[in-house]
N, C-alpha and C positions, 0 to 999 in steps of 0.2 A: 622519510621511510623508503621512498623509491618504489619502482614497479615490482610487483610480485612475480617471482620466477618459479617455474616448476622444473624440478630435476628428476629425471627418470633414470634410475640406476640399473645396472645389469641384473642385480638381484630382483628388482621389481619386474624387469622384462621377463626373467625366468619364471617368476611366479605367475605372470599373466599368460605366458606361453603354455603353461600346463592346464589352463582353463579350457573347457569345451565351448562350442559355439553358444550353447544355451547359458552356460555360466558367464560368458562374456556379455551376452545380452542382459542378463540380470544385473551385472555390475554397472551397466550404463543406463539403467532405468531407475527412476524415482517415482513409484506409484504413490497413491494416497491410501492411507489406511481405510478410509471410508469405502473405497471400491474393493480393496483386497479382502477386508473383513478380519476381525480379530480371531476368528476360528480357522483362518486359512493362511497364517503367517508363514513365510518362507524367506530365504535369503535374497536380498537385493542390495545394490550398491548404496541405496538411500531410501528413506521412507518419509513421506510428508504427513504431518499430523494436523488436522483441523482442530478448532477450539474444543477443549475438553477440560474437565476438572482435574486438578493436580493429581489427586489420588488415583484416578483412572489412568492418566498419562503415565505415572510411575510404573504401573503394572504392565501396560501394553508395550511400552518402550523396552522394558526389561525382557519381556517375552520375545519381542522381535530380535533383539540383539543376540539372544541365545541361538537363533537360527543361522547366524552369520559367521562364516569362517574368516571372512575379511571384515574388519570393523566397518560398520555402516555410517553414513551420514544420517543424522537425525535432524529433520528439517521442518521449519515453519516460516510464517511471514511475520517477523517481528518488525513491522514497519515504523512503529513509534512506541517503544516500550514493550513489555511482555504481556500486558493485561488483556489485549484483544484476542490473543491466541491461547493463552494459558489462563483459564478461568480461575479467579482468585489471586492472580499475580497483580502487581502494581499496574494500574491503568493510567494512561496519559491521554491528553488531547491528540488530534491527528497531526501529521507532520507539518502541515501548513501552520497550525497553531504553535508548534515548537519553533517554526521559522519566524513567526511574528514576535517571539521574544527577542529576536536579533542577538541571541547569546550563543556563541560557540561553546562556552562552558556548560550551559544547560543541555545543548545538543550532545556534547560528549558524555555528560553524566547520564542522560537518558539512554544512550547506547550502552554505556557500562552497566546500567541497571538491567536492561534487557538481556545482555549477555550473562550476567551473574545469576539472575533468577531462572533463566532458561537452562543454563549449564547444570544446575542442580538436578534437573530431570534427565539430563543426557543430551540435550540439543547442542549441536556444534555447527549448524549452517542455517542462516536466515536468508530468504529471498528479499532482501532490503539493503539499503534504502531505495525508494523511488527517486530517480534522478531526472524525471521528465519535467519539462517546463510547462507550467499551467497557462498556456497562451490563449487557448480557446475556452471561455468560461463554461461552455456547454459540454465539454469533454466528460463522457460518462465513466472514464477510467482514471483520470488524473485528479483534477479538482483538489480537494483538501488533502489528498495523499501526497501531493507535490510539495517540495520546499519553497516553491515560488515561481516567479515569472522571469526574472533576469538570471543569466548564467552565473554572474558573480555571487548572487545571494544563494542560489541553489548549491553551488560548490562549497560555499562557506558552511552552510548548515548540514547538508548531506555529508560533506567531508568530515565534519566533527563527529557526527553520529556514527559514520562508518569507522572512524578511528576508535571511538568508544567501544564499539562491538569487537573489532579485530584485536585490539590490545588486551581484550579479556577473553580470548579464546574462541570467539564466534566468527566464522567465515561470513563476510558480507557479500552481497550481490547487488550491483547497480543495474537498474532496469528503467525503461524497456528500450534497449538499443534498437534502432538509431534515434529513438526519442518519440514518445507519445505526447499528447497534449496540444496538437496543432489542428485537430479536427473533432467534430462531434460524432464521428463514426467510432464504433466499438469493435475492437479486434476479437472480442468474444464471439462476435456475430459475422464480421466481414473483414476484408483486408483494407485498412485505411491506407491512403497514399499521402505522404508528406510532400507537398508541392513547394519545396524550398530550392533555391539555387545552391550550387556547391558552396559559394561564398557565405551565404546566410546559414547554411547547415554547419559549416566549420566554425563560424563565429557564434552559433547558438548551441543546439544540442551536442554537436561535435565537440565543442570546447568543454562542455560539462563532462562528457564521458572521458575525454582525453585527460583533463586535470585530475579526475578521480582515479583513473588508471595510473597516472603518474604518482599519485599519493598512496598507491598500494592496494587498490581494489583486487580482491582475490577471485571474484567471479563476476560475470556479466550475463544478464538474461536478455536475449533478443526478443522483441515483440513480434507479433505477426503483422508487421507494418512494412510497407514498401517505401523505397526512397529512390525515385527515378533519376535524380541528379547524379547518383553514383552507381547506377545499376543498368541492366539491359532487360528489355521485355522478352517474354517467351513467344512461341509461335502464334499465340492468340492475341498478342499485343498487350498482354497483362504483365505488370511488374510483380515479381515474387515477394512474398513476405521475407523479412530478414532471416527468419528461422531456416529457410531452405535456399538462401542466396549465398553461394560461394564468393561472389563479388563483395558483398557486405561483410561476411564473417571472416573470410580469409584475406581478401584484398584490402579491405579498409581496417577492420578491427585488429586482425593479427599483424599484417604487414605495415600498414601506414601508421597505425596507432601503437603498435608494439605491445599489444596485450598478450600475455603468456598464461594467464590464469584459466580457470574453468569457464566454459560456456555451457549454460544450461538452457534448454528451450523453455519457452512459456508452455502452458498446458496444451497438449497436443489435440485435445478435443475441441479447442476453440475454433470458431468458424473462419477466422482469419488465416488459419493454416489448412485445415481439412475441408474448408469450402473452396479452397484454391486448387487442391490436388487430392488424389486418392489417399485415404487415411494411411495405409501401410507404406505407400510410396513416400509420404511425408516423413514417416518415422525413419526410413532408410536415408532419404535425402537430407534430413536434418543432420544426421551423423556424418554423411559424406561431405556436407557443406561446411562443417566445422564444429557442430555442437558436440560436446563431450557427454552430455547426459540428456535423456528424454524425460520430460515432466508429464506425469499422469498418463502414461500409455495404458491402453486397455489390455491388461495382462490376463491372458487365457491361452489355451492350447492353440487357438487360431492365430494369435499374435506370433507365437513361436514358429508355427508352420509357414505363415506369410513371410516372416523375416528369413527363414531358411530358403524359401523360394527366391528371394531377392539376393541372397548370398550365392545361390546356384546360378542365377542368370547374370550376375555381375553388377546389379544395381547397388549392392552393398558388398564391400570387400572385407575379408577376414583381417586384412592388415589395418583397415580403419577401426574395426572393433578392438583389436589389440592395442592400437595407439590410444584410443579413447579410454579404455580400461586402464592402461598403464599410467596415463595422466591422473586419473581418479585415484588410483592406489598411491601414486607419488604424493599427491596433496594430502591424503590421509596419513602418509608417513611423515610428511613435513609438519603436520599438525599434532603429531604424537599420538595418534589414535591407536597405533599398534602397541605402544608402550604403556597406555593407560590401564590401570586396574579398573575393574568394573565400578562405575560410579554408583555409590550408595545414595539413594534419594535422601535429601535432607542433610547430607554430610558437609556441604559447604555452607558456612554461616554467613548471613548478611543481615544488615540492620533494616528490617522491614519498615519500621517507623520513619527512618531517615529517607528511604525510597519514596514513601508516601508524601513526605514533606517536599521532596523534589518535584513530584508530580503536581502537588498543589501550587508550588512556586511557578511551574510552567503554565498551569491552568489560569492563574491570576495574571501573569505577565502577558498572556496572549489575548486577553479580553480587549477588544479594540473598537473604539468609536469610528466607524467607517464614514459616516455622514451625520451631520447635525445642523442642518440649515435652520431648524426652529430653535436651536440653542436650548434644548430641553434637558441636556445631560450636564451636570447631575440634576436629578429631579427629587425634590424633597417629599418623600412619602411619609405621611403622618398617620397616627392611629385612626383619624377620622377620614382620611383620603379613600374615596371609593375607587377601587381598581378592578378593571375588567381584563382578565387574561384570556386572550383569543389564540387558538391554535389553528394555523393554516399550514398544514404539513401533509405531504403524501404519506400514506400508511401510518397515520397518527396513532392508530390502534396498537401499533407495535412499539410505541414509545410512551406507554402509560406511566412508567416509573419516572420519566423525565417530567411529564405533566404534573404528577403528584408532588414531585420535589419543588417545581416552580410555584405551585399553589401554596405549599407549606412555607417556602421562603418569603413569598410576598406577604403572607399572613403574619410574619414576624414584625412587619412594618405597619400593615394596615389591618384594621378590624373589619373591613368591608371588602371582601374579595369574592368575585364571581369568575367562573371559568367556563368558556364556551369552546367546544371542539367542532370545527367545520360548520359554523352557524349559517353561512350563506350571506350574500351582500345585502339583502333586504333587512335582516336583523341587525347587521352592523351599521347600516345607514341610520336606522331608527335610534340605535344606542348612541351613535356619534352626534347626530343632529339634535337630539333631545338632551344631550349632556347627562346621560344616565350614569356616566362614570366621570371621575375627575382625571383619570389616566387610563388609557388602553395600552397594555403591553401585549404585543403580538408576536408569538413564536411562529416563524415562517420558514419555508424551504423544505428540503428533503435530503436524505442521505444518498451516497453512492450505492448503486445496485447494478451489477453487470447485467446487460441485456436491457437496461432502462432506455438506452439510446441517447437521451440528453438529461442533464441534471437541472431540471426546472420543475416548478409546480406544473402539474398536468391533470388532465381530465376534469372532473367536476370540482375538485378542491380548488383549482386555479380560478374558478369563477368567483371566489370570495373577493378577488381583487377588482371586481367590477363594482359599479354602483356609485362611486364617488365618495365613499365614506371616509377616505383618508384626507379629504380636503375640507372637512367641516370644523366645528369649533373645538372638539375634544382633542387634547394632546395625545399623540400616539408615538410610542417608541417600539420599533420593530427589533426583534432579536433573531438572528440567523444562527442556529445552534450547530449547523453542519456546513451546508453549501456556502462557500465564501463569496460568491458572485451574485447574490440576490439583488444587491443594490444596482448592479449594472443593467439588469433587465427592467427594473422599476425605477428608472432614472428620475422621472418626474413625480411619481405618486408616493414614493417613500422619501420623507424629509429627514428622519432620524432613525439610524439603524446601528446596532451593535453586533459584531461578529464574535462567536464563541469558539469555532474551529473544533467542535467535539464536545461530548458530554461525559463527564466522569462524576463521581459521587459528590464532590465538593463544588461542581460548576455552578449550579443554581444559587447556592449560598454566596459565592464570590460575585456572581453577576449582580445580585441585588445590592450587595455592599458597594460595588463599583458604580452601579447606576444611581445610587443615592448619595454618592460622594464620601462614603465611609472609608474607602480605600482608593488609591490612585487608579486611573484607567488609561490605557494606552490610546493615544490619538494619532499615532504615526503608522502608516502602512509600509512595512518592510518587505513582505512576501509578494504583494500584488498591489494593483491600483484599481 
């Protein structure tokens, strides 16, 4: 396919030249509907929509588009299929689960399905795929959102997913340049520093971004992440986040890597950017440093007046605003947005049942035996087998549907099923030592949550792993439904563990079938070790 090129014509330049300062600012901003509000819709260059039901999305997207004289980008995070952001659309496991299938065909098909189901509602831009390497298992941002640990595998899966998106009309965005996943620090809260040498960066995350750019990535999202090996510190001795680093965005990304597509900042409210510098200076500096679009700016009259002040004092130039707006309009032109008739919701037909079959295929293929020292898997669960299902998960009360499905599916095999939520180590010790069950299935771990700091069991729920109950007589099979690196923290105490890489409606059913040997189970780690 080759690198994506943006062509700004004289007609586009003339169109942008006629826009006022405020209109230019609107064109380079992508706010979120949640902050703007459905009652205060006005024209912007793009609008981000968080998870909603399809029927509500149809209406609000249509109303927003009516306010826009220049066709807008309709944006979401379709990181692995459409179902996490469009409620009721086909839901897939997380990207690392897709990566565990080791199938470029499934990755491409998942991208195609995401693009097709989202396009029906008017979406044309996704901030995905994540192209970060999941090197640090404690990363609170990367983890199961990543395609894996090695550059080769990340390029293979992310590249196929990106191709599926872009060949079906959806602009893809590779993120988070220059690469997250090397630290347990969260750029929602602070500015992580990647302490790699130039050689290691170019052979690691640099290689991933370069290869995906060479394959035609249309957009890049820089993270609020510093890279000292290719940058310079400020007067405080602090290295700037990539969002506001001309060295990284223009010197490395544009010049050395030859990227000509759109650069969209990560959310500007994140501490990695606005904890580093004044909020409004960050907005201006991001544009001046090379960003084409600002994500989630706080749009109000103060925003416009603050940006006008920076135009007046030279911190932001009108030439920069026109250049960024011209590039945005050029991409919209190249995508055919000016030529499209209004998309009628539901007008594009697709085979929903076929999409669900693909999602089930991904969910089955990614179920992986990560460790089985005790050689328990497959485990024959008979009607008389007494099964204790234990849940040791952060915020387990937010996952009651998962727990109910697990109990229901275990009950299809066993007539004696008990379920405990966060029981504590004493109860677990008694159950395991007295052989109160013939098998303990333990759902363990937690989901990603920004601001969590690290992806581990924490606080009182983590104390369930005390007491020594995992080394008594009762067989125990751990199941990590989300966090892919639980086994690395509990290297000695967990002898048998299965990774699921996400939970969709069919996941519990497939897990029990795989655990009992009714269907094949993956025993090879492709995405990570």
